[in-house]
BATIZA-80015 format. One record per residue (C-alpha): residue in one letter; x, y, z. Coordinates in steps of 0.25 Angstrom, whole numbers, plus 5000, padded with zeros to 4 digits. Each point is the difference from the previous one (the first is absolute). Example, Ala and Ser with C-alpha at 12.3 -4.5 7.8 and 13.67 -1.06 7.14 Angstrom:
<atoms>
A504949825031/S500650144998/
</atoms>
This chain:
<atoms>
M545049725532/T499850054987/G500149934987/V501450044997/H500549945014/I499249874998/I500749994985/A501250025008/L499849905010/V499649894991/S501250044991/A500949985012/A499449875004/V500149944986/T501450064999/L500349935013/T499449864996/V500750014987/I501450025007/V499849895009/E499649904990/L501250034991/S500849985013/R499449895003/R500349944986/S501350045001/Q499950104987/L500450125008/R501350015008/A499950035015/K500750134999/Y498950054990/T498949945008/V500350095012/V500050124992/W498749974994/L499349965013/L500350135005/V499550084989/G498749915001/L499950045015/V500250144998/I499050014991/A499149925008/L500350095012/F499750134992/A498749944995/I499549975014/A500650135006/P499850104988/G500250125011/L501349955004/F500650034985/N499350124999/S500750045014/I501449954996/A499850094986/H499650125008/S501149985010/V501150014989/G499350124993/V499349934989/K498650064997/S499449904993/P500249865005/P499949934986/N501250094996/L500849945011/L499449864995/V500650024986/V501350055004/V500249895010/A499549894990/A501050074989/L501249995009/F499749865004/L499949964986/L501350064995/M500649945012/V499549874995/C500550034985/V501550035005/Y500049885009/L499649914989/S501050074990/W501149975010/E499649865002/A499949984986/G501450064997/R500649915012/L499449874993/E500550054986/D501450005007/K499749865006/T499549954987/R501350064992/A501049935011/L499249864999/A500150004985/E501550045001/E500249895009/V499349904991/A500850044988/L501349985009/L499649875003/R499649964987/N501350054995/E500749915011/L499249884997/E500350024984/E501550015004/R499949875008/T499149914990/G500250064988/A498350014998/V499050065007/E498649955001/P498950094993/V499150075010/G498550004996/P499149894994/V500849934990/A499449914989/P500149855000/R501249944992/G499649984985/A498750115002/T500050084986/G499650144999/P499550064987/A500349944987/G500649875006/S501350075007/T500549975012/M499550105012/P501350075006/P500050005015/P499450135007/R501050115002/S500250055014/S499550155002/F501450025007/E500949964988/P500450104989/R499350004987/S500949954989/D499250054989/
</atoms>
């Protein structure tokens, strides 16, 4: 086993350890844990049996196995980027829908009570701001600007 294979095996072991630890601490969702554990296991497999990767590369017609590795890694990272972009767009839509729902609920509450409690930290009654003026309550990020 050459130095490159040892480095790949150590990298796979570190990757697997980090993924398991992140999953154990609930800092990585299960759907991502499975993908990254598979990536770590594939890296470990090819580090232990480098001839396997070479035979796969030659069987698909690639003359230099490192070229196949670069292409496969690039395609994998492209797929990760596309998936994360899709996920970000989906979360943006959810956030927009939730913001609209909060605005509608706030409007309904205003109509029923005539007032809305301010959102966020509020200065205690009688607190003064600069030059002795009374501090206004913070404006919600969902309320339109009046200035």
